[in-house]
C-alpha positions in Angstrom: 4.9 -31.8 -8.0 7.5 -29.2 -7.2 5.6 -26.1 -5.8 7.3 -23.9 -8.5 5.6 -26.0 -11.3 2.3 -25.7 -9.5 2.5 -21.9 -9.0 3.4 -21.4 -12.7 1.2 -24.2 -14.1 -1.2 -21.8 -15.9 0.9 -18.6 -16.1 4.5 -19.4 -17.2 3.9 -17.9 -20.7 1.8 -14.9 -19.7 3.2 -11.5 -20.8 0.8 -9.9 -18.4 2.5 -8.0 -15.5 2.7 -9.9 -12.2 4.5 -7.3 -10.2 3.2 -3.8 -10.7 4.4 -0.4 -9.4 7.9 0.9 -8.7 9.2 -2.4 -10.2 7.5 -4.4 -12.9 7.9 -8.0 -14.0 5.7 -10.2 -16.1 4.8 -13.8 -15.4 6.9 -15.0 -18.3 9.9 -13.0 -17.3 9.8 -14.1 -13.7 9.3 -17.8 -14.7 12.2 -17.8 -17.1 14.7 -15.8 -15.0 13.9 -18.0 -12.0 14.2 -21.2 -14.1 17.7 -20.2 -15.4 18.9 -19.4 -11.9 17.4 -22.7 -10.6 19.2 -24.7 -13.2 22.5 -23.2 -12.1 21.7 -23.8 -8.4 21.0 -27.5 -9.2 24.2 -27.8 -11.2 26.3 -26.1 -8.6 24.9 -27.4 -5.3 22.7 -30.4 -6.1 19.5 -30.5 -4.0 18.3 -30.3 -0.4 20.9 -27.7 0.5 19.9 -24.7 2.7 20.1 -21.2 1.1 19.5 -17.9 2.9 17.6 -15.0 1.3 17.8 -11.6 3.0 16.0 -8.9 1.0 13.0 -6.6 1.3 10.1 -7.4 -1.0 11.4 -6.7 -4.6 12.0 -8.3 -7.9 15.4 -9.7 -6.6 13.5 -11.6 -3.8 11.0 -13.1 -6.2 13.6 -14.4 -8.6 15.8 -15.9 -5.9 12.9 -17.4 -3.9 11.4 -19.2 -6.8 14.7 -20.3 -8.2 15.7 -21.9 -4.9 12.4 -23.8 -4.7 12.5 -25.0 -8.3 16.1 -26.2 -7.8 15.0 -28.6 -5.1 17.0 -26.8 -2.5 15.6 -25.2 0.7 14.9 -21.4 0.9 15.4 -19.7 4.2 13.9 -16.1 3.9 15.0 -13.9 6.8 14.3 -10.3 7.9 16.9 -8.1 6.1 17.1 -6.2 9.4 17.9 -9.4 11.4 20.1 -8.9 14.5 23.7 -10.2 14.0 23.2 -12.7 16.9 20.1 -14.2 15.3 21.7 -14.5 11.9 24.8 -16.2 13.4 22.5 -18.6 15.3 20.5 -19.5 12.2 23.6 -19.8 10.1 25.2 -22.1 12.6 22.1 -24.2 12.9 21.2 -24.5 9.2 24.7 -24.4 7.6 23.7 -22.7 4.4 25.8 -23.1 1.2 24.8 -19.7 -0.3 23.2 -16.4 0.6 21.2 -14.0 -1.6 21.3 -10.5 -0.1 21.4 -6.8 -1.0 24.5 -4.7 -0.6 22.7 -2.7 2.1 22.1 -5.8 4.1 25.7 -6.9 3.6 26.9 -3.7 5.1 24.8 -4.2 8.3 25.5 -7.9 8.8 28.5 -10.2 8.9 28.1 -13.1 6.4 31.8 -14.1 6.7 33.0 -16.3 3.9 29.6 -17.5 2.8 29.2 -17.3 -0.9 26.9 -14.4 -1.9 24.7 -13.3 -4.8 23.5 -9.7 -5.1 20.8 -7.9 -7.1 23.3 -6.5 -9.6 24.8 -9.9 -10.3 21.8 -12.3 -10.1 21.2 -12.0 -13.8 24.8 -12.6 -14.8 25.6 -15.4 -17.3 27.6 -17.2 -14.7 24.4 -17.9 -12.8 22.7 -19.6 -15.7 22.6 -23.2 -17.0 20.6 -25.4 -19.4 17.0 -25.2 -18.3 15.5 -27.7 -15.9 12.5 -29.7 -17.0 9.6 -30.6 -14.6 10.9 -33.1 -12.1 9.3 -36.5 -12.8 8.5 -38.4 -9.7 9.3 -35.4 -7.5 8.6 -36.1 -3.9 6.3 -33.2 -2.8 7.1 -34.1 0.8 10.5 -32.6 0.4 11.2 -29.4 2.4 10.8 -26.3 0.2 11.5 -23.6 2.8 12.3 -23.0 6.4 10.4 -20.0 8.0 11.9 -18.8 11.3 9.2 -17.6 13.6 9.6 -14.0 14.5 9.6 -15.2 18.1 8.3 -12.6 20.5 10.5 -14.2 23.1 13.0 -17.0 23.2 15.1 -18.7 20.5 13.8 -18.6 16.9 12.3 -21.8 15.6 12.7 -22.9 12.1 9.4 -24.2 10.7 10.0 -26.7 7.8 7.4 -26.3 5.1 7.2 -28.9 2.3 6.1 -28.5 -1.4 2.9 -30.3 -0.5 2.2 -27.9 2.3 2.6 -24.9 0.0 0.4 -26.4 -2.7 -2.3 -27.5 -0.3 -2.6 -24.1 1.6 -2.5 -22.1 -1.7 -5.2 -24.2 -3.2 -7.4 -23.8 -0.2 -6.9 -20.0 0.1 -7.6 -19.5 -3.6 -10.9 -21.4 -3.2 -12.4 -19.7 -0.2 -11.3 -16.2 -1.2 -12.5 -16.9 -4.8 -9.4 -15.3 -6.3 -9.0 -14.9 -10.0 -6.9 -13.3 -12.6 -8.4 -9.8 -12.1 -7.3 -9.7 -8.5 -4.5 -7.3 -7.5 -3.1 -7.3 -3.9 -1.4 -4.4 -2.2 1.4 -6.2 -0.3 2.6 -4.5 2.9 3.6 -7.8 4.6 7.2 -9.0 4.3 7.9 -12.2 2.4 9.9 -13.8 5.3 6.5 -14.0 7.1 4.2 -16.8 6.1 1.1 -14.5 5.7 3.1 -12.4 3.2 4.3 -15.4 1.3 0.7 -16.7 1.0 -0.2 -13.5 -0.9 2.6 -14.2 -3.3 1.7 -17.8 -3.9 -2.0 -17.3 -4.4 -1.8 -14.4 -6.8 0.8 -16.1 -8.9 -1.3 -19.3 -9.1 -4.4 -17.5 -10.4 -2.7 -15.1 -12.7 -3.5 -12.0 -10.6 -1.0 -9.3 -9.7 0.7 -7.7 -6.7 1.9 -4.2 -5.7 4.6 -3.7 -3.2 4.5 -1.1 -0.4 7.4 -1.5 1.9 6.7 1.7 3.9 3.4 1.2 5.7 4.5 3.9 8.3 3.6 6.4 5.6 -0.2 5.9 5.6 -0.7 8.4 2.8 1.4 6.1 0.5 -0.8 3.1 1.3 -3.9 5.0 0.4 -2.3 6.3 -2.7 -1.2 2.9 -3.9 -4.7 1.3 -3.2 -6.2 4.0 -5.4 -3.5 4.5 -8.1 -3.0 0.8 -8.8 -6.7 -0.1 -8.5 -6.0 -2.8 -5.9 -8.8 -5.3 -5.3 -7.3 -6.7 -2.1 -5.5 -5.7 1.0 -4.1 -8.0 3.8 -3.0 -6.8 7.2 -2.4 -7.8 10.8 -4.2 -6.0 13.7 -1.7 -3.1 14.0 -2.2 -2.2 10.3 -5.9 -1.8 10.7 -5.6 0.0 14.1 -3.2 2.5 12.5 -5.4 3.0 9.4 -8.5 3.6 11.4 -7.2 5.7 14.3 -4.0 7.4 13.1 -5.1 8.4 9.6 -7.1 11.5 9.1 -8.8 10.4 5.9 -8.7 6.6 5.5 -12.3 6.3 6.8 -13.6 8.9 4.5 -11.7 7.9 1.3 -13.6 5.8 -1.1 -11.8 2.8 -2.8 -13.9 1.8 -5.8 -11.8 -1.2 -6.8 -11.1 -2.6 -3.3 -13.2 -5.8 -3.2 -12.0 -7.2 0.1 -9.5 -7.0 3.0 -8.2 -9.9 5.1 -7.0 -9.8 8.6 -4.8 -12.4 10.4 -1.6 -12.5 12.5 -3.4 -12.1 15.8 -6.9 -11.2 17.0 -8.2 -7.8 16.0 -10.7 -6.4 18.6 -14.2 -6.4 17.2 -14.5 -2.7 17.8 -12.0 -2.1 15.0 -13.7 -4.5 12.6 -17.0 -2.7 13.3 -15.3 0.6 12.7 -14.0 -0.6 9.4 -17.3 -2.1 8.2 -19.2 1.0 9.2 -16.9 3.3 7.3 -16.5 1.0 4.3 -19.6 -1.1 4.0 -18.9 -1.8 0.4 -15.6 -3.7 1.2 -15.8 -7.3 2.5 -13.9 -7.8 5.7 -12.6 -11.3 6.2 -11.3 -12.5 9.6 -8.8 -15.3 9.3 -6.6 -17.4 11.6 -3.3 -19.2 11.0 0.1 -20.2 12.1 3.5 -20.5 10.5 3.4 -24.2 11.5 0.3 -24.5 9.3 2.1 -22.9 6.3 -0.2 -19.8 6.7 -3.9 -20.4 7.1 -6.1 -22.6 9.3 -9.5 -21.0 9.4 -11.7 -18.1 8.2 -15.0 -16.7 9.2 -17.4 -16.3 6.2 -18.1 -12.5 6.1 -21.8 -13.0 5.9 -21.7 -14.6 9.4 -19.7 -11.8 11.0 -22.5 -10.3 13.0 -23.9 -13.7 14.1 -20.5 -15.0 15.1 -18.7 -11.8 16.1 -15.4 -12.5 17.8 -15.0 -16.0 16.1 -12.2 -17.0 13.9 -14.5 -19.3 12.1 -14.0 -22.9 11.1 -11.3 -24.8 9.2 -10.5 -23.8 5.6 -11.0 -26.4 2.9 -8.8 -29.4 3.6 -8.2 -28.5 7.3 -9.8 -30.1 10.3 -9.9 -28.1 13.5 -10.9 -29.3 17.0 -10.7 -27.8 20.5 -9.7 -30.4 23.1 -9.0 -30.6 26.9 -5.8 -31.7 28.5 -6.8 -35.4 27.9 -7.3 -34.8 24.2 -11.1 -35.1 24.5 -13.4 -32.7 22.6 -14.6 -29.9 24.9 -18.3 -28.9 25.2 -19.6 -25.5 24.1 -18.5 -22.9 26.7 -15.5 -24.9 28.0 -12.0 -23.8 27.2 -9.4 -26.0 25.5 -6.5 -26.0 23.1 -7.1 -25.6 19.3 -5.5 -28.5 17.3 -5.4 -28.9 13.5 -4.8 -31.5 10.9 -4.3 -31.3 7.1 -1.8 -31.3 4.3 -0.7 -27.8 5.3 0.8 -28.9 8.6 4.6 -28.4 8.8 7.1 -31.2 8.6 8.5 -30.1 11.9 11.0 -27.7 13.5 14.5 -27.8 12.0 17.0 -29.4 14.3 14.5 -29.7 17.1 13.0 -33.2 17.3 11.7 -32.7 20.9 9.9 -29.5 19.9 8.4 -31.3 16.9 7.1 -34.1 19.0 5.5 -31.7 21.4 3.9 -29.7 18.6 2.7 -32.6 16.4 1.0 -35.5 18.1 -0.7 -38.4 16.2 -0.8 -36.2 13.1 -2.4 -33.2 14.9 -0.8 -29.8 15.3 -1.2 -28.5 18.9 -1.4 -24.8 18.2 -0.9 -23.5 21.8 -4.0 -21.3 21.3 -6.8 -21.6 23.8 -10.4 -21.3 22.7 -14.0 -22.3 23.1 -16.7 -23.4 20.6 -20.3 -22.5 20.3 -23.2 -24.9 19.5 -22.6 -24.5 15.8 -18.9 -25.5 16.0 -17.5 -22.0 15.5 -14.3 -21.4 17.4 -13.6 -18.4 19.6 -9.9 -17.8 20.6 -9.4 -16.7 24.2 -5.6 -16.6 24.6 -2.2 -18.1 23.9 -1.3 -20.7 26.5 2.0 -18.9 27.2 0.3 -15.5 27.6 -2.1 -16.5 30.4 -1.4 -14.3 33.5 -2.1 -15.6 36.9 -3.2 -13.0 39.5 -3.9 -14.4 43.0 -4.4 -17.9 41.5 -6.9 -16.7 38.9 -6.0 -17.2 35.2 -6.5 -14.1 33.1 -6.4 -13.7 29.3 -4.7 -10.4 28.3 -6.9 -10.3 25.1 -10.1 -9.9 27.1 -8.8 -6.8 28.9 -7.2 -5.3 25.8 -10.5 -5.6 23.9 -12.2 -3.6 26.6 -9.6 -0.8 26.6 -9.7 -0.6 22.8 -13.4 0.3 23.0 -12.3 3.8 24.0 -12.0 5.8 20.7 -8.9 7.8 21.7 -7.0 4.5 22.3 -4.9 3.5 19.2 -3.4 0.3 20.7 -2.7 -1.4 24.0 -1.2 -4.5 25.5 -1.5 -6.2 28.9 1.4 -7.7 30.7 2.0 -9.5 33.9 4.6 -7.9 36.2 6.0 -9.5 39.4 3.9 -8.8 42.5 5.0 -9.9 46.0 1.4 -10.5 47.2 -0.5 -11.9 44.1 2.4 -13.4 42.2 1.6 -11.2 39.2 -0.1 -7.9 38.7 -1.7 -6.5 35.6 0.0 -3.7 33.7 -1.7 -1.9 30.8 0.6 -0.2 28.3 -1.5 2.1 26.2 -1.0 4.2 23.0 -3.4 7.2 22.6 -4.1 9.6 19.8 -2.7 12.7 21.6 -0.3 13.2 24.5 -2.6 15.7 26.1 -4.3 14.7 29.3 -2.4 11.5 30.1 -3.6 11.4 33.8 -7.2 12.0 32.8 -7.0 9.3 30.1 -5.7 6.8 32.7 -8.6 7.6 35.0 -11.0 7.2 32.1 -9.5 3.8 31.2 -9.7 2.6 34.8 -13.4 3.7 35.1 -14.3 2.1 31.8 -12.6 -1.2 32.8 -14.2 -1.2 36.3 -17.7 -0.9 34.7 -17.2 -3.9 32.5 -14.6 -6.3 34.0 -14.4 -8.2 37.2 -12.3 -6.3 39.7 -9.4 -8.7 39.6 -9.1 -8.1 35.8 -8.8 -4.4 36.1 -5.1 -3.4 35.6 -3.3 -2.0 38.7 -0.5 -0.3 36.7 -0.9 2.0 33.7 1.7 3.4 31.3 1.0 5.7 28.3 3.5 5.3 25.5 3.9 6.9 22.1 4.0 3.5 20.5 4.4 -0.2 21.2 7.3 -2.2 20.1 6.1 -3.9 16.9 8.0 -6.6 15.0 8.5 -6.2 11.2 5.5 -8.5 10.7 3.3 -6.2 12.7 3.1 -8.2 15.9 3.5 -6.8 19.4 6.8 -7.8 21.1 5.9 -8.4 24.7 8.6 -8.0 27.3 10.3 -5.1 25.4 7.6 -2.5 25.9 
């Protein structure tokens, strides 16, 4: 089945609003406008062609995205603020036949002679054709989209996601979150990010609704949208929750009578923040999740009723996903040992576009090697310790930055921090802590306080030798810390 037909299977004729807020669109309107455009795309380009999509979250994005998928072509959603060099790299690699973009994006980038469609022309008659029917015998292993990883460092990798991947991951998320037609999600995550797209897919499938907020930096607007639109769900990465809890004056005291649950993924959020959220909003269910772009979006979740018993765990595999932690020989580790998390299921990517070697390294014997290190307890719950590539070696000892960051974040005046390894002539690498605090006052005193706190908890070799106080960390548009640019 084409993923488009799956998403709209129960909702194609609904007059109910799907997108609510500054822009509005019903399920039926979105289905029909996307289908008309998809028919033209099929007639004009055939199938299996790459098409770029550069736009913030809006109605234009929705129409173009679903049209490309339905047409049997491949959607490549990109950050509308993408650097020219990265856009040129991706264009040269994927050789797109068309680009959907806003005029604002066009002014900032160079798309050359590539054929373009804009928001003010997308509904024109010239981009319409006799409607496509459901594709009989459609191969759901066809590539539906290529998501380029935000790539904290190095060259962006294009993750190829199939129609089967999208359907499998959506079905699983809908099941474990118990989503229904009454659910309404406040979306602050961009749709060129797999976590953001998962919100779109799941709420479309169940007949729920979404509200866009593309300006998370204005915390008051987030609080207003949650209340005004009676949102039942909110999804964020660690930086979102850290900002809400420690940079907002009234988030913790505001009541959200309609907010049923929040989900957190996109990196490990220190338990101190989860506790802070749960203590200030005990009526809201907090769900810890784990995933990767290479797994379409989601790999695991921790049932909220087990949070206290399994604090710090990212849970077990979601329905349809197998997770294991293995040593370097591929053998299962014992509780307390550290190994690499590997995953298997219908949500695992087809591979990296144009990178056969990278694909072979990532997928072995049907298992995705995530690059995340972790351990398991006696009940099989997985606890992440670090990314393989982020391990810092100080004097021959392997250190996980996450462990040190979690200790520093226990200090209430600390909003965020990151640990990096810097070159050291004696030890190879030395630990550097870059810290964001509530107020600029008393920087020297705060550094001494952090040192004292770390010394009382961590082994001496894990205490950072270098400290830097900054107003903010460098955060990607998906909310992740960009190391090496701090």
